[in-house]
Structure formats: C-alpha cells, structure tokens
C-alpha positions in Angstrom: 42.4 51.7 24.9 42.1 49.6 28.0 44.9 49.7 30.1 45.5 46.1 29.7 46.1 46.3 26.1 48.3 49.3 26.7 50.7 47.0 28.8 50.7 44.5 26.3 51.5 46.7 23.6 54.4 48.0 25.8 55.9 44.6 26.8 55.4 43.9 22.8 57.2 46.8 21.7 60.1 45.9 24.5 61.0 42.6 23.1 60.7 44.0 19.5 63.6 46.4 20.4 65.4 43.8 22.2 65.4 41.0 19.3 66.0 43.5 16.3 69.1 44.9 18.5 70.1 41.3 19.6 69.8 40.2 15.8 71.6 43.5 14.5 74.5 43.3 16.7 75.4 39.2 15.5 74.8 40.5 11.8 77.4 43.4 12.2 79.8 40.7 13.9 78.4 37.7 12.3 81.9 36.1 11.9 82.5 36.6 15.5 78.8 35.7 16.6 79.6 32.1 14.7 82.9 31.5 16.0 81.4 32.1 19.5 78.7 29.8 18.8 81.0 27.0 18.0 82.9 27.3 21.2 79.7 26.5 23.2 79.5 23.1 24.6 75.5 23.0 23.8 75.7 24.0 20.3 79.3 23.2 18.4 78.1 20.6 16.8 74.9 22.6 15.3 77.2 25.8 15.3 76.4 26.7 11.3 72.7 26.0 11.7 72.1 28.0 14.8 74.4 31.0 14.1 71.4 31.7 11.1 68.5 30.3 12.8 68.9 32.4 15.9 68.8 35.7 14.0 66.3 34.2 11.7 63.6 33.8 14.9 64.7 36.8 16.7 63.7 38.7 13.6 60.5 36.7 12.8 59.3 37.4 16.5 60.1 40.9 16.3 57.6 40.6 13.1 54.9 38.5 15.0 55.0 41.5 17.7 54.4 44.1 15.4 51.1 42.3 13.6 48.3 42.6 15.9 46.6 39.4 14.8 49.9 37.7 15.3 51.1 39.4 18.7 50.1 36.6 20.7 51.8 34.0 18.9 54.8 36.5 19.2 54.1 36.8 22.7 54.3 32.9 23.0 57.6 32.7 21.0 59.3 35.5 23.2 58.1 33.2 26.1 59.8 30.0 24.6 63.0 31.6 23.2 63.8 33.5 26.3 63.0 30.4 28.1 65.6 28.5 26.0 68.3 31.2 26.7 67.6 30.6 30.2 67.9 27.2 30.2 71.2 27.4 28.0 72.8 29.8 30.5 71.5 27.7 33.4 73.2 24.7 32.1 76.5 26.5 31.3 77.0 28.0 34.6 76.4 24.5 36.4 76.7 21.7 34.3 79.5 23.0 31.8 83.7 22.9 32.4 83.9 25.4 29.3 82.5 28.9 29.8 82.2 30.5 26.0 81.8 34.1 25.0 78.5 36.2 25.7 76.0 36.6 23.3 77.4 40.8 21.8 76.3 44.1 22.0 75.1 45.7 25.6 74.4 42.1 26.8 78.1 41.2 26.4 79.2 43.7 28.9 76.8 41.7 31.4 78.3 38.7 33.7 76.7 35.1 33.4 74.3 35.5 36.6 73.5 38.7 35.8 72.3 37.8 32.2 70.6 34.6 33.7 68.6 37.2 36.4 67.9 39.4 32.9 66.5 36.4 31.5 64.3 35.1 33.9 62.7 38.8 34.3 62.0 38.8 30.5 60.3 35.5 31.0 58.1 36.9 33.8 57.6 39.7 31.5 56.4 37.6 28.3 54.1 35.6 30.7 52.6 38.0 32.2 51.9 39.6 28.7 50.3 36.0 27.4 48.4 35.8 30.2 46.9 39.6 30.1 46.1 38.8 26.1 44.4 35.4 26.5 42.2 36.6 29.4 41.1 39.7 27.0 40.3 36.7 24.2 38.2 35.4 27.2 40.6 32.0 26.7 39.9 29.5 29.9 42.9 29.6 32.5 43.4 25.8 32.1 43.6 26.5 28.3 46.5 29.1 28.3 48.1 27.6 31.4 48.3 24.7 29.4 49.8 26.6 26.3 52.2 28.3 28.4 53.4 25.1 30.3 54.1 23.4 26.8 56.0 26.1 25.4 58.1 26.1 28.4 58.9 22.7 29.0 59.3 22.3 24.9 62.2 25.0 25.0 63.8 23.3 27.9 63.9 19.9 26.7 65.2 21.1 23.2 67.9 23.2 25.0 68.7 19.4 27.3 68.8 17.6 23.9 71.3 19.9 22.5 73.2 19.5 25.7 73.1 15.6 26.0 73.9 15.4 22.1 76.7 17.9 22.5 78.3 16.1 25.5 78.2 12.9 23.3 80.1 14.3 20.7 82.9 16.1 22.5 83.3 13.8 25.3 83.3 10.3 24.1 83.9 7.4 26.5 88.0 7.1 26.3 89.6 3.8 26.2 91.7 4.0 29.3 91.1 2.1 32.5 91.8 3.8 35.8 93.0 1.9 39.2 90.8 3.2 41.9 92.7 4.2 45.5 90.1 3.0 47.9 88.8 4.8 50.7 92.1 7.6 49.8 90.8 10.7 51.1 89.9 11.9 54.5 87.8 15.1 54.7 89.6 17.4 57.7 88.2 21.0 57.6 86.4 23.5 55.0 86.1 27.0 55.6 84.0 29.5 53.8 85.6 32.4 52.0 84.4 35.6 51.2 84.6 35.2 47.5 85.4 32.8 44.5 88.0 34.6 42.9 90.8 32.9 44.8 93.8 30.9 43.8 96.9 29.1 45.5 99.8 31.6 45.6 102.3 29.3 47.6 103.0 27.8 51.6 105.3 28.7 54.1 106.3 26.5 57.4 103.3 27.8 58.8 100.5 28.0 56.4 99.0 28.2 52.6 98.7 31.8 50.9 96.0 32.6 49.0 95.8 35.3 46.3 93.0 36.9 44.3 91.8 37.5 40.7 89.6 40.6 42.2 91.5 41.8 44.8 95.1 41.5 43.4 96.9 43.4 46.0 95.6 41.3 48.9 97.6 38.3 49.6 95.6 36.1 51.9 96.9 33.7 54.9 95.9 30.8 56.8 97.3 28.1 58.7 97.2 24.5 57.7 94.3 23.8 59.8 92.3 26.6 58.1 91.6 27.9 61.5 92.5 31.4 60.8 92.8 34.4 57.8 95.1 36.9 57.9 94.7 39.2 54.6 97.7 41.1 53.9 97.6 44.4 51.9 100.4 45.0 49.8 101.6 48.5 48.9 104.5 49.2 45.8 107.0 51.5 45.0 105.3 51.7 41.6 101.7 51.2 40.9 101.2 53.3 37.8 101.0 50.3 35.4 98.8 49.1 32.7 97.7 46.2 34.8 96.0 43.4 33.3 96.9 40.3 35.2 98.1 41.1 38.6 99.1 38.1 40.4 101.1 36.6 43.4 103.4 33.6 44.4 104.8 32.8 47.5 108.6 31.4 47.8 109.8 31.6 51.5 110.8 34.1 52.3 109.5 36.3 49.9 106.5 36.9 48.1 106.1 38.4 44.3 103.7 40.3 42.8 103.8 40.4 38.7 102.6 40.9 35.6 103.8 39.7 32.9 101.4 41.8 30.2 103.0 44.9 31.7 106.0 43.4 32.3 106.9 43.9 36.1 108.1 41.7 38.9 107.8 43.1 42.4 109.4 41.7 45.7 108.4 41.6 49.5 109.0 39.9 52.6 106.1 37.7 53.8 106.9 39.9 56.9 106.1 43.4 55.4 103.2 44.9 53.4 105.7 46.8 51.1 106.8 45.1 47.7 110.0 46.6 45.7 110.3 46.3 41.8 113.1 44.1 40.8 112.1 43.5 37.0 111.0 46.1 34.6 110.5 45.7 30.9 112.9 42.6 31.1 110.3 39.6 29.3 106.9 39.8 28.3 105.3 36.6 29.9 102.2 34.8 31.0 102.8 32.6 33.7 105.8 32.8 36.3 107.8 30.3 39.0 110.2 31.0 41.4 113.3 29.2 41.5 114.9 31.8 43.6 115.0 35.3 44.5 116.5 36.8 41.5 115.3 33.7 39.5 112.6 32.8 37.4 110.7 30.2 35.0 108.7 31.9 32.9 106.3 31.1 29.8 106.7 33.6 26.9 106.2 34.1 23.6 108.9 33.9 20.7 109.3 37.3 19.6 110.0 35.9 15.7 107.0 32.9 16.0 104.9 34.4 18.4 104.8 30.5 19.4 104.5 29.7 23.2 108.3 28.8 24.8 109.5 28.0 28.3 112.5 30.8 29.1 114.5 31.1 32.2 114.6 35.0 33.5 117.9 35.7 35.1 118.0 39.2 37.0 121.8 38.4 37.9 122.6 38.2 34.1 123.1 41.0 31.5 121.3 38.6 28.7 118.5 37.8 31.4 116.3 36.1 29.4 117.5 32.5 27.9 114.7 30.8 26.1 114.6 26.9 25.7 112.5 26.4 22.3 112.7 22.4 23.0 110.9 22.1 25.9 107.2 22.7 24.5 106.3 20.4 21.7 104.5 22.2 18.9 101.6 20.3 17.1 99.4 22.7 15.4 100.1 26.4 16.4 102.2 26.3 18.7 100.0 28.7 21.3 96.4 27.0 21.9 98.2 23.7 21.1 100.6 24.4 23.9 98.5 26.1 26.3 99.1 24.6 29.6 99.9 25.2 33.4 103.1 25.8 35.0 103.9 24.9 38.6 106.2 24.2 41.3 107.2 21.2 43.6 105.7 22.0 46.8 108.0 19.6 48.6 111.1 20.6 46.5 112.3 24.3 45.7 114.1 23.1 42.3 111.9 21.3 40.5 108.9 22.4 38.6 105.8 20.8 36.3 104.4 22.0 33.0 101.2 20.1 32.4 99.4 20.1 28.9 95.5 21.0 28.8 94.8 19.5 25.5 97.1 16.2 25.4 98.4 13.5 27.8 101.7 14.7 28.7 103.3 16.0 31.8 106.7 18.0 31.9 108.9 17.8 34.7 111.8 20.4 34.6 114.8 21.3 36.9 115.5 24.8 37.7 118.4 25.5 35.3 116.2 23.9 32.9 118.3 21.2 31.4 116.8 18.4 32.9 113.5 17.4 31.4 111.6 14.8 31.7 108.5 13.8 29.9 105.5 11.7 31.0 102.4 10.7 29.1 99.1 10.5 31.1 96.9 7.4 31.1 94.5 9.7 29.1 95.1 8.4 24.8 94.9 11.7 23.9 98.5 12.4 22.3 97.8 15.3 20.0 95.7 18.0 20.7 92.0 18.0 19.9 91.8 21.6 18.7 90.6 24.0 15.6 91.8 27.3 14.9 90.5 29.5 13.0 91.7 33.1 12.2 89.2 35.9 11.6 89.4 38.7 9.3 91.4 40.8 11.5 94.3 38.5 12.2 92.8 37.3 15.2 93.4 33.6 16.1 90.4 31.8 17.9 89.8 28.6 18.7 86.9 27.0 16.6 85.2 25.2 18.7 85.7 23.9 22.1 88.7 21.7 22.8 88.7 18.3 24.0 90.0 19.4 27.6 92.5 16.3 28.8 94.1 18.1 32.4 92.2 20.8 34.3 94.6 21.3 37.5 98.0 19.7 38.6 99.3 19.7 42.1 103.0 18.7 42.6 104.3 17.1 45.8 107.9 15.4 46.0 108.0 12.4 43.6 103.5 12.5 43.3 102.2 14.4 40.8 98.4 14.6 41.4 96.3 15.3 37.9 92.7 16.2 37.7 91.5 14.9 34.7 88.1 16.3 33.0 87.5 12.9 31.0 85.9 10.0 32.4 87.7 6.5 31.7 86.9 2.7 30.8 84.6 1.7 33.4 83.6 4.6 34.6 79.0 4.6 34.4 77.9 8.1 34.9 75.6 7.0 37.8 79.0 6.0 39.5 81.0 9.6 38.5 77.8 11.8 39.4 79.7 14.9 38.2 82.9 14.1 40.2 86.5 14.8 38.6 88.5 11.8 38.8 92.4 12.6 40.2 94.9 10.8 38.6 98.6 10.2 40.3 101.7 9.7 39.0 104.8 8.6 40.2 107.6 11.2 38.6 110.9 9.7 39.7 109.5 6.0 38.0 107.5 7.5 35.2 104.7 5.3 36.4 101.0 5.8 37.0 99.9 5.2 40.7 96.3 5.1 40.9 93.2 7.2 41.0 90.6 8.6 43.5 87.3 10.8 42.6 86.6 14.1 44.7 83.4 14.7 46.1 80.8 16.6 43.8 82.1 19.9 44.0 83.5 22.8 41.5 87.4 22.7 41.2 89.2 26.2 40.9 92.3 25.1 42.4 94.4 22.5 43.9 97.8 22.4 46.2 99.1 19.4 47.9 101.5 19.8 51.1 102.5 17.6 53.9 99.2 18.3 55.5 97.2 16.7 53.0 95.3 18.0 49.7 93.7 21.7 49.3 90.9 22.6 47.1 89.2 25.8 46.4 85.7 24.9 45.2 83.7 28.1 44.5 83.8 30.1 48.2 85.3 27.0 50.2 89.0 26.4 51.5 88.5 22.6 52.1 91.6 20.1 53.5 91.7 16.5 52.8 94.2 14.0 54.4 95.2 11.1 52.4 94.8 7.8 53.7 97.8 6.4 55.6 99.8 4.3 55.0 98.3 3.1 51.6 97.9 -0.4 52.0 97.3 -3.3 49.2 97.2 -2.6 45.8 94.5 0.0 44.0 91.5 -1.9 42.2 89.5 -1.4 38.9 86.4 0.4 39.7 83.6 -1.4 38.5 80.8 -0.5 40.8 80.4 1.6 44.1 
C-alpha cells in the first residue's frame, strides 16, 4: 500500500475516533448537552433539532470513513462539519455577548481559544486527506479545489445564517428611544495590561486599583492618568482554604480580600502587603461591598428558600447577619431572575446600587439598607425573560440564553452609568457597528439624562471617578474624559 493511502487511512481513523467519542459523550450526558445547545446564542431556536442531528451526523460521517467506497465523501463531510464547528466558535468568541458551555467529554477541558486551534488543525488535516484522495483518483485540481471551496463556504454560510436568525429571535428591536449626548466622550489615555482578567477593585485619592481573577493575591494600582503600574503581592494569615472565587475590593484606607464560598474576609492596609482574617464562617455570600472596616453589604442566599437576598454583615454584633428580603423582588425562581451586580458609589461612601441583569430596574441603597429607592431604566423589559429547567440530579439551569438587559453599572454621585446590551429605537445596525450604549440616570431625580456610545470594543468592567470614565477592554485600560460643561439638550440619534 502506498504511503499516501496509509496516511489517508490514518486520518480517516482519527476522525472516526473523534466523532464516535464525541457522539457517545453527548449521548451519555444528553440532557446536559441539550441544555447547553439551548444556551448557545447561535442555536437557541433550533436546540431540539440540533441536539439530535449533530449526534446523528457524527455517527454517519464515522460510518462513511470506515467504508472505502464512501471514504472520500466522509472526508468532505469531515471538512464541512469541522469548518462549521470552527465558524461557530469564532462567532461565539468575537460576536456574542453570551458564551455557553463547551461540548462535553475531553474537549470540555479545553478553553474556547484552544478548541478553535484544535478545530483549525482538524480542517487542515481533513483537507490534506481530501487532496491526497482526489489525486489518487486523478481528479483535476480545479475540480477538487472547487468541491472543497464549496464545502467550506457552505458550512460557514450555514453557521452565519443560524447566527443571524438567532440574533433576530433573541434580540428583537425594542420600543424605546435614547437621547444621545453629542461628542460626550474624549479619550485621554490607554494602557496595555499583561492579561485580560482584570476587574476594578476600587480607588483612593491617588489612583485606581485592579484585581485579577487569574492572580487573585495581586492588587494592582495605577495613577488616574495611567502613567504607572504598581503590583502589590498580598500575603494572608490563613491560606489553607478551598478558595473558589477569591476577589479584592478597596475602600480607603483598607483593601479587603474575600471569598464567599469559604466564607472568609481578610483586611489589610493599602500601604501593607499583609492581610489578616476579620471574618470566617459568618455568612456565605456571592457579592460584597464595603460600608466601613467592620460592616458590609452582601448578596447571599436564604437558607430556607435558597433565594438571593441582600443582607448586612456587621462584625461588631453578636447577630452578625441581617437579611432584607424585600429589597430583591422575586419573579420566577428568586435566583436567576434576581441576578445582578452590586456596586458602590465612588463619590459617596455610604451609598450602593444593585442592578438586575435581566430586567429594567436599578436599586439604590443606603449603607444601613433602610433607605431603598427603585428606578426603572428606559428599556421596557420589566420581567426577566428567562426559562429555567431542572435536571434529573436537581440542578437548576437556564434552558436558553437569557435576554441580558444590563451589562455593567457604575455609580458616581447622583449619576448611574448603565451599559445596556440592547439597541433602542432609531439605532440602525450601521450606526451601532457593534458598539455598546451607556445610559445615564439621575438617581436623585429618578430620571433618564441621556446616552452615549462607546467606541467598538469589548467591555469587561467600568468605573467612574472625578477623573472620568475608566474601562477595562480586553488587555487595555482606557480613560475617557466627559465633556464639560454639558451644553444644550440631548438629541435623538437618527444618523451619524
């Protein structure tokens, strides 16, 4: 047997193993696989059909590859399906706000970027086998190049059609109109960071602090003009805990290192790398904001109902945790429908805000949680548009990608800056061009002020200070300055 034939056989058996393994993995965890498909922004509307057809296609392609007379068709099919998978991952990584789970089995251990590289290698391998097989049949180069090109383009086109259709279904045009503030932002400085896992931890009178999800024991400081970076390696008095979500927040003169899954809170001075334990086992929580050195606002779960609640954690009291069950209003399950972000006012030390992810409401709270003010955003989504399913093991999961209304919120003084994920009325695609809108609200007047577009970029986190708007975008830290003074009235955006 010729070496080229042996190579084609090896490649064919490789894909047989890959597709059979992937299909069996999906069958063994079919319920979970189907939910993951339903979570995908590209496939939500087609979850039922896709969950069965992908498994069927993988088995059929594997069968084709095992039969010599059908092997060439199997190789073309391998090329097509791997191209489709690659296009799917590329769109998820670059054009989707919602990244679903992976596909199961050993491939689930890969990151999305690693999975993309693996798929590209598979495309090149299958294309190599196609070319060798066609040459053995003495097929003209124009013919098999045409066949391969059609196969690749058709696969990409199919995925793009699914994406467009899904986007249309999930993100319908909303019936609200924004008032855009002309030329509201002026970019001042940019700084390239070493990775894209940073989030804003807080500020003091000298600069901004960043925490990192990948290096949680390092607190990074930069001055307000982003001229210098100073990392601080934190050491703790107790470190032998099963940390799952170690985070940092800064409230001058201290920083706080915490993990609500342990649960534990450390405190250290900003000029000292050493942090000592101030709370251990007092309350499990998923979010935390600092009132003062011994008082905190937390988002926790009621031990009886398992629903999210806002609570106050006072380390000076014997009864350290006080729940305020009326703050978060339950609509569906009390967990997913109440999900959101807890932020503090970066100008006022005793004011906080909770923003729902999936409905149009901002909740302003005083530090003692006695003064609560609710404000609706201009988006009309007053009820969370989510579907919850319960797996056979009792786990609750979202059955489909939720309609994400609010992405990030920053609170400074009387103004809330809310990054919205949905387009308003009279905002055509050619105008948005992938950009996100920031809607400004006056919390003291309970009114909408206006909006502005951010440049096209990824938005990981935002913060507003007296020095402007700070954005973490991938590996970039960017400072924008607001135009001052604001003259004239905001105007409806109809064109640019």
